[in-house]
C-alpha positions as CSV (number, residue, x, y, z in Angstrom):
1,X,95.8,14.9,28.5
2,X,94.4,17.7,30.7
3,X,90.7,18.3,30.8
4,X,89.4,21.5,29.2
5,X,87.3,22.3,32.3
6,X,88.8,21.7,35.8
7,X,87.3,22.5,39.2
8,X,90.4,22.6,41.3
9,X,90.8,21.5,44.9
10,X,90.6,24.0,47.7
11,X,87.8,25.9,46.1
12,X,84.0,25.7,46.3
13,X,82.2,26.4,43.1
14,X,78.5,26.9,42.1
15,X,77.2,26.9,38.7
16,X,76.0,25.2,35.5
17,X,78.6,23.6,33.3
18,X,77.7,22.7,29.7
19,X,80.6,21.6,27.6
20,X,81.7,19.1,24.9
21,X,85.2,18.9,26.6
22,X,86.3,16.5,29.4
23,X,85.8,17.8,33.0
24,X,87.8,17.0,36.1
25,X,86.3,17.9,39.5
26,X,89.0,18.0,42.2
27,X,87.2,20.3,44.7
28,X,83.7,21.0,45.7
29,X,81.0,21.8,43.1
30,X,77.3,22.6,43.6
31,X,75.2,22.8,40.5
32,X,74.5,20.8,37.3
33,X,76.9,19.4,34.8
34,X,75.9,18.8,31.1
35,X,79.0,17.2,29.4
36,X,79.1,15.5,26.0
37,X,82.4,13.9,27.1
38,X,84.0,12.3,30.1
39,X,83.6,13.6,33.7
40,X,86.1,12.6,36.4
41,X,85.2,13.2,40.1
42,X,88.4,12.8,42.1
43,X,88.6,10.9,45.3
44,X,88.5,14.1,47.6
45,X,85.9,15.9,45.4
46,X,82.2,16.5,46.3
47,X,79.5,17.2,43.7
48,X,76.1,18.4,45.0
49,X,73.9,18.3,42.0
50,X,73.1,16.2,38.9
51,X,75.6,15.1,36.3
52,X,74.5,14.3,32.7
53,X,77.4,13.0,30.6
54,X,78.8,10.5,28.1
55,X,81.1,8.8,30.5
56,X,81.9,9.2,34.2
57,X,84.6,8.0,36.6
58,X,83.7,8.6,40.3
59,X,86.3,8.5,43.0
60,X,84.6,10.9,45.5
61,X,81.1,11.8,46.6
62,X,78.1,12.8,44.4
63,X,75.0,14.1,46.2
64,X,72.7,13.9,43.2
65,X,71.8,11.8,40.2
66,X,74.0,10.6,37.4
67,X,72.7,10.1,33.9
68,X,75.4,8.6,31.8
69,X,75.2,7.7,28.1
70,X,78.0,5.2,28.1
71,X,80.0,3.9,31.1
72,X,79.7,4.8,34.8
73,X,82.7,3.6,36.8
74,X,82.8,3.9,40.6
75,X,86.3,3.5,42.1
76,X,86.9,2.2,45.6
77,X,85.1,4.1,48.3
78,X,83.2,6.3,45.8
79,X,79.7,7.3,46.8
80,X,76.6,8.3,44.8
81,X,73.6,9.4,46.9
82,X,71.1,9.4,44.1
83,X,69.9,7.5,41.0
84,X,72.3,6.2,38.4
85,X,71.1,5.7,34.8
86,X,73.7,4.3,32.4
87,X,74.4,1.9,29.6
88,X,77.4,0.2,31.4
89,X,78.1,0.1,35.1
90,X,81.1,-1.0,37.0
91,X,81.9,-0.6,40.7
92,X,84.9,-1.4,42.8
93,X,85.1,-2.5,46.5
94,X,83.4,-0.4,49.1
95,X,81.8,1.9,46.5
96,X,78.1,2.6,47.0
97,X,74.9,4.0,45.4
98,X,72.0,4.9,47.7
99,X,69.4,5.0,44.9
100,X,68.5,2.6,42.2
101,X,70.9,1.8,39.4
102,X,69.3,1.5,35.9
103,X,71.7,-0.3,33.5
104,X,70.2,-0.7,30.0
105,X,71.7,-0.5,26.5
106,X,68.8,1.9,25.6
107,X,70.5,4.5,27.9
108,X,73.1,4.9,25.1
109,X,70.4,6.8,23.3
110,X,70.3,9.5,25.9
111,X,70.5,13.0,24.4
112,X,72.3,15.3,26.8
113,X,71.6,18.4,24.6
114,X,67.9,17.6,24.8
115,X,68.1,17.4,28.6
116,X,69.9,20.8,28.6
117,X,67.2,22.4,26.4
118,X,64.5,21.2,28.8
119,X,66.5,22.5,31.8
120,X,67.2,25.8,30.1
121,X,63.6,26.9,29.8
122,X,63.1,30.3,31.4
123,X,60.8,29.1,34.2
124,X,63.3,26.4,35.3
125,X,66.3,28.8,35.2
126,X,64.5,31.3,37.4
127,X,63.9,28.7,40.0
128,X,67.4,27.4,39.9
129,X,68.9,30.9,40.0
130,X,66.9,31.6,43.2
131,X,68.1,28.4,44.8
132,X,71.8,28.2,43.7
133,X,72.8,31.8,43.0
134,X,71.5,33.8,46.0
135,X,74.9,34.0,47.7
136,X,78.2,35.4,46.6
137,X,80.2,32.6,44.9
138,X,82.4,31.6,42.1
139,X,80.2,31.0,39.1
140,X,81.1,28.7,36.2
141,X,78.9,29.0,33.2
142,X,80.5,27.4,30.2
143,X,78.8,26.8,26.9
Protein backbone atom coordinates (compact mmCIF):
# COMPACT_ATOMS: atom_id res chain seq x y z
CA UNK A 1 0.00 0.00 0.00
CA UNK A 2 1.44 3.35 -1.04
CA UNK A 3 1.40 6.19 1.50
CA UNK A 4 -0.90 9.11 0.80
CA UNK A 5 1.93 11.59 1.44
CA UNK A 6 5.37 10.91 0.04
CA UNK A 7 8.49 13.10 0.12
CA UNK A 8 10.51 11.59 -2.73
CA UNK A 9 14.27 11.17 -2.90
CA UNK A 10 16.30 13.72 -4.81
CA UNK A 11 14.27 16.62 -3.44
CA UNK A 12 14.59 18.93 -0.48
CA UNK A 13 11.29 19.97 1.01
CA UNK A 14 10.31 22.50 3.71
CA UNK A 15 6.97 22.70 5.38
CA UNK A 16 4.36 21.59 7.81
CA UNK A 17 2.58 18.32 7.17
CA UNK A 18 -0.65 17.52 8.98
CA UNK A 19 -2.44 14.39 7.83
CA UNK A 20 -4.41 11.34 8.89
CA UNK A 21 -2.80 9.31 6.08
CA UNK A 22 0.49 7.37 6.20
CA UNK A 23 3.67 9.29 5.24
CA UNK A 24 6.87 8.04 3.64
CA UNK A 25 9.96 10.28 3.67
CA UNK A 26 12.53 9.23 1.05
CA UNK A 27 14.35 12.54 0.60
CA UNK A 28 15.24 15.51 2.77
CA UNK A 29 12.54 17.29 4.75
CA UNK A 30 12.80 20.29 7.05
CA UNK A 31 9.76 21.17 9.08
CA UNK A 32 7.21 19.60 11.37
CA UNK A 33 5.07 16.52 10.80
CA UNK A 34 1.73 15.92 12.55
CA UNK A 35 0.48 12.49 11.46
CA UNK A 36 -2.42 10.53 12.91
CA UNK A 37 -1.02 7.44 11.21
CA UNK A 38 2.33 5.79 10.39
CA UNK A 39 5.47 7.70 9.40
CA UNK A 40 8.30 5.92 7.58
CA UNK A 41 11.71 7.62 7.32
CA UNK A 42 13.71 5.68 4.73
CA UNK A 43 17.37 4.73 5.13
CA UNK A 44 18.71 7.58 2.96
CA UNK A 45 16.24 10.18 4.22
CA UNK A 46 16.90 13.10 6.55
CA UNK A 47 14.27 14.91 8.60
CA UNK A 48 15.25 18.18 10.31
CA UNK A 49 12.40 18.95 12.66
CA UNK A 50 9.93 17.31 14.99
CA UNK A 51 7.62 14.40 14.22
CA UNK A 52 4.39 13.75 16.10
CA UNK A 53 2.67 10.55 15.00
CA UNK A 54 0.82 7.36 15.90
CA UNK A 55 3.63 5.05 14.76
CA UNK A 56 7.09 5.56 13.26
CA UNK A 57 9.69 3.43 11.51
CA UNK A 58 13.08 5.14 11.20
CA UNK A 59 15.77 3.98 8.81
CA UNK A 60 17.55 7.28 8.23
CA UNK A 61 18.38 10.42 10.21
CA UNK A 62 16.08 12.60 12.31
CA UNK A 63 17.50 15.88 13.63
CA UNK A 64 14.68 16.62 16.03
CA UNK A 65 12.27 15.12 18.51
CA UNK A 66 9.90 12.21 18.01
CA UNK A 67 6.61 12.04 19.89
CA UNK A 68 4.93 8.76 19.07
CA UNK A 69 1.60 7.57 20.42
CA UNK A 70 2.22 3.87 19.79
CA UNK A 71 5.43 2.21 18.54
CA UNK A 72 8.77 3.72 17.57
CA UNK A 73 11.06 1.34 15.64
CA UNK A 74 14.64 2.27 14.75
CA UNK A 75 16.13 0.08 12.03
CA UNK A 76 19.83 -0.72 11.78
CA UNK A 77 21.98 2.45 11.55
CA UNK A 78 19.01 4.78 12.14
CA UNK A 79 19.80 7.95 14.09
CA UNK A 80 17.59 10.28 16.13
CA UNK A 81 19.37 13.38 17.42
CA UNK A 82 16.72 14.44 19.86
CA UNK A 83 14.23 13.19 22.42
CA UNK A 84 11.99 10.18 21.81
CA UNK A 85 8.69 9.86 23.67
CA UNK A 86 6.64 6.74 22.91
CA UNK A 87 4.52 3.92 24.33
CA UNK A 88 6.67 1.15 22.76
CA UNK A 89 10.30 1.36 21.65
CA UNK A 90 12.41 -1.06 19.62
CA UNK A 91 15.84 -0.52 18.13
CA UNK A 92 18.10 -2.64 15.95
CA UNK A 93 21.91 -2.93 15.88
CA UNK A 94 23.90 0.29 15.48
CA UNK A 95 20.85 2.55 15.78
CA UNK A 96 21.17 5.48 18.16
CA UNK A 97 19.27 8.21 19.98
CA UNK A 98 21.30 11.16 21.30
CA UNK A 99 18.64 12.39 23.73
CA UNK A 100 16.58 10.65 26.36
CA UNK A 101 14.04 7.98 25.38
CA UNK A 102 10.83 8.07 27.42
CA UNK A 103 8.88 4.82 27.11
CA UNK A 104 5.63 4.80 29.05
CA UNK A 105 2.21 3.30 28.38
CA UNK A 106 0.74 6.72 29.30
CA UNK A 107 2.24 8.06 26.06
CA UNK A 108 -0.53 6.17 24.24
CA UNK A 109 -2.80 8.99 25.46
CA UNK A 110 -0.91 11.61 23.43
CA UNK A 111 -3.31 13.76 21.40
CA UNK A 112 -1.57 14.80 18.18
CA UNK A 113 -4.40 17.16 17.23
CA UNK A 114 -4.02 18.96 20.55
CA UNK A 115 -0.31 19.45 19.87
CA UNK A 116 -1.18 20.81 16.43
CA UNK A 117 -3.66 23.29 17.88
CA UNK A 118 -1.02 24.59 20.32
CA UNK A 119 1.49 24.82 17.48
CA UNK A 120 -1.01 26.50 15.17
CA UNK A 121 -1.50 29.57 17.38
CA UNK A 122 -0.83 32.74 15.39
CA UNK A 123 2.24 33.86 17.38
CA UNK A 124 3.89 30.46 16.98
CA UNK A 125 3.17 30.33 13.25
CA UNK A 126 4.69 33.78 12.65
CA UNK A 127 7.92 32.71 14.36
CA UNK A 128 8.05 29.47 12.38
CA UNK A 129 7.30 31.18 9.07
CA UNK A 130 10.20 33.57 9.63
CA UNK A 131 12.58 30.73 10.44
CA UNK A 132 11.54 28.08 7.90
CA UNK A 133 9.99 29.97 5.03
CA UNK A 134 12.35 32.85 4.35
CA UNK A 135 13.96 31.17 1.31
CA UNK A 136 12.43 29.89 -1.94
CA UNK A 137 11.49 26.26 -1.47
CA UNK A 138 9.01 23.50 -2.13
CA UNK A 139 6.28 23.96 0.47
CA UNK A 140 4.12 21.10 1.67
CA UNK A 141 1.09 22.12 3.69
CA UNK A 142 -1.41 19.30 3.87
CA UNK A 143 -4.46 19.28 6.11
